[in-house]
N, C-alpha and C positions, 0 to 999 in steps of 0.2 A: 591624223584623223581630222583633217580639215573639212570644211563644208564645200561640197561640189554642187554646181548648179547646172542643170540640164538646160542648154540654151534654147532648145525647141519649146520646152514647156515654160521657160522664163519669158520668151517672146509672146507666147499665147496669153500668159498671165498679164503681161504689160498692156497688150492690145485690149484685153477684157477690162482691166482697170481704167484705161483711158475711155473706153466706151461708156462705162458707168459714171465717169466724172463729167461728161459733157453736159448732162441734163442739169445738174445743180449750178453749174457755171452759167448756163442760159437763164436759170431761175434767178440768179443774182443780178444779172443784167436787166431782166424784166422788172425786178423789184426796184432797181435804180431808176428805171424809166417811169416809175409810178404806175405800173400795171395793177390790175385787179388781182387780189390774193387768190380767188377762185380760178382765175385764168392761169396764173403761175402754177398752182398746184396741179391743174389738169394737164398742162403742157409738160411739166416735169415728170408726172406719173406716166403719161403716154410714152415719153422718150425713154424712161427707165424700163418700162415693160418691153418696149421694142429692142432696147439694148440686151435685156436678159434673154429674149427669144433668140436674137442674133447670136449671142454667145453660146446658147444651147445648140444651135445648128453648127456653129464653128467648132465646138469641142465635142460633138456627138461621137465621133470615131474614137476618141480617147477613152470614153467610158463604155461604149457598147462596140465590141469588136465586130468587124464585118464577118460575113459567112465565108468569104474567100480565105481569110486567115484561119478560121476554124477548120475548114476543109483541108487546107494545107498542112496543118498540125496533125490532123487525124490520119492523113495519108503518110506522113513521116513516121508516125507511131506504128502503122501497119507494116511499113517497109522494114523498121527496125525490129519488129517482132518476128519477121520471117527469117 
């Protein structure tokens, strides 16, 4: 009863996590370069919102099945009922 990892979803999770980690790292470098706090907050917020929107489009098909798949399943059910 070991833990199994689906590599497809594991890679998507890894890419999503890396996308969300970019903005704080940039914020750290901006703070080290003595940038204004308001500027840092604005840049990090914009990058995080952009990353979340990008991740949403990237993972859209995992949560909302396409109509093609639904049509294919309904046709299979109709054929099996005949």
